N, C-alpha and C positions, 0 to 999 in steps of 0.2 A: 504494500500500500504506500509506504514512504517513497519508494523509488518512483511510483507512478505520479505521486504528488510533485516530486522534484522535476520530473519530465514535463509535467503540465506547466509548472512555473517557468521552466526554460522556454517553452513554446510561447507562453503569454508575453514574455519579456523580449522576444526576438525583435531585432531591428529590421530595417528594410533590406531584403535580399531578393534577387531575381531567383524565384523558386524553381530552378531546374532540378532534376533528380540529383545531379552531381553536387549542386550547392546545398541542397537539403542534407545530403549525406555528410558533406564536409562540416556543416554547421553542427549536426548532432554529435559527430565524432569529437569536435572541439569542446563540446560541453560535458562530455562524459570522461572523467579522469581515469582512464584505463588504457594503457598503450596497446593492449591486445583486442580492444573492442572492434567488432566488425558491424558495419551498418549497411543494409541493402534495401533498396526500394523494390518491393515485391510486386506491387501493382499500382496503377494510377488510372482513374476513370473520371470522366466529366460528370458533374451533378446536373440532373435534369432541372430545368427552370431557374438555374443559377448560372448565368452566363459567365464564362471564364473561370469558374471555380472547379477545382479538382479534389477528389478524395484520394489521398495517397497512403498506402500501407507500407510500413517499414519493418524490417527484422533487425533486431539488435542482439548481438551475441558476444559473449566473452570467451567463447571456445568450448564451454561446457553447458551453458544454459542460454536459451533464446527467449527474448521478450518481443511480442508484437506491439507495434505502435501505429496508430492511425491519426492523420492530421488532414486539415484542409488548406489549400493554397489558392490564392487569387492574386495575379500580378506579382508583386514583390512582398506579399504578406503571407504569414502562416497562422492558422487558427487551430486551437485544440478541439473546437466543436462549433457547429452552426445550429442555432436554435430556431425552430419554426414556432411562432407563438400559438399556433393552432394544434400542431401535432407533436411538438417537443423536440428532443434531440435527434438531429439527422445522423449524428455519429453513432448513437446507440442502435438505430435501425440498421445502418449499413454494416456496423461491426457484427451485429447478430447474424445478418444474412451471410456474411463472409465466414463467420465461425461455423455456422451450421453446414455450409458447403464443404469446408475443410474437414470437419468432424465426420460428416457423412461418408466421405471418401475413405477415411480410415476405418470407421466402424463397420462398413459393409465388407471389409476385407480382414477384419480382426480375427486373430487366432482364438478359437473357442476356449483355450486354456487360460486366456487373459480376461475372460468374462465369467463372473460369479453370478449364477442365476438364483434368485430367491423368489419363488412363486411362479406359477404357470397356469393362471386362471384366464381362460380365453375371453371371459366377460370383462376383464379389467384391462386398462391401458398399462403400458410398461414404461417405467422411468429408467433411464440410464444415469447412474451416479458415478462421477469421478471422485475418488476419495483417497484418504491417507489415514492409516491406523493411529498415527501420532498427532493428527490435527485435532485440537480441542473442540472445534466446531463440528467436525465429523463425528467425534465421540458423542456429542450431545444428540446428534441425529440418530446414531446407532442405538442409543438408549431408548429411543421411541420407535424402533424399527417395526415392532409388532403392530403399532397403530397405523403406520404408513402402509403396511401390507394389507390392511383392511380395504384400502382403496386402490392400491396399485400393485402390480408385479414390479420387482426391482432387479436390475442388473448392475453389478458393481464392476468397475474397471479401476484398478489401483494405479494412481499416478501421484505417489508421495512427493511432498515438497520438503520433507525432513531428511534425516540422514540414513545411514545404512540399516539401522535397526527397523526403520519403517519399511524398507524394501524387504527385509527378512520376514517381518510379520505378514506382509502382503503375500509372499510365497507360501508361508505356512497356512494361511487362510485358504488360498487356492488349493493346496495339496490335501489338506484335511477335509475341506468341504466337499471335495470330489468323492471322498469315500463315505460321506454321510448318507444315511438312508432316508432321512426325513428332513423336512423344512426346519423343524425345531432344532434338530442337531446342527444344521448349518448356522442357524442364528446363534446358538451357543458358542460355536467356533469363532464366528465374527466378533461377538462381544468379548470373548476371552482375550483375543489379541488386541482389540481396541482399548482394553483396560489393563492388560497385563504385559508381561515381558516375553522376549524370545526364549523358548524353552526346548528348541530342537535345532539340529544342524541344518544349515542352508548352504548350498554350494555357491561359489563365485559365479558359475554359469547361470544359476537361477537368479541371483541378484542382478546380473547383467540383463536378464530378460525383462525384469520389471523396470530397470533403469532405462532400457531402450523404449519401452512402452511410455514411460513418463516423458521422455524427451520428444517423442514424435507428436504427442498430443499437445504439449506446450508449444512446440514449434508450429503447430497448426493454429494456435491462437488461444488455447485454454489459458486462463489467467490465474486460476487458483482452485482450491478445494474448500468445502464440498461444492460440486457443481452438478445440478440436475438438468436433464433435457428429456423430453418425451421421445421415445424411440420412433414414433411416427414421423417426427421432423427429420430424423436421420435416414429414414428409409424411403422418403418421398423422392 
């Protein structure tokens, strides 16, 4: 959250630049005090009904993590958002459209071993939840998992934002839940590792698998956990 606020402040305080891709990249690199940072313009589209204004998506990486940023540019100005007084933030709308498109492509091709299925009621809609066993907000949601399952089926994809133990707990949940015979058993396993410690060996290869999953979804624009999205939006 702090990093996003800093970036927003940088954008707001930008002076007059001819906002070509190259100049936007140069500006952002000059404002982020890390010699290894890489900034790339990943897309640029014109905004309907706003003559001369573009929506620009950037990827900022330090070599291990990727952060997605979107800005607007018109002439030699850069804006963090454009607000329509009737419909609200144009940025929120475009960011969501772009995120759904990116997540959809990944989800449709996701390895089943990276998806924990909780509930399979055809009468209920299914929510995809990106989560982390060591995230305090995720833990609060897991504590109410039975209530959530009254309305929805859930599918968990582990994209931890914490350290190695969160990756290890994710693997243990996947492995042990695969052997569970009932939904209640799966829920107990999930709650066990969201509130407890690593209690079994996990290989470096298994850790690397969850790390790779985390990286690809954050590279696609996921900004944090917990994050819910209706499966229908990803399958359309």
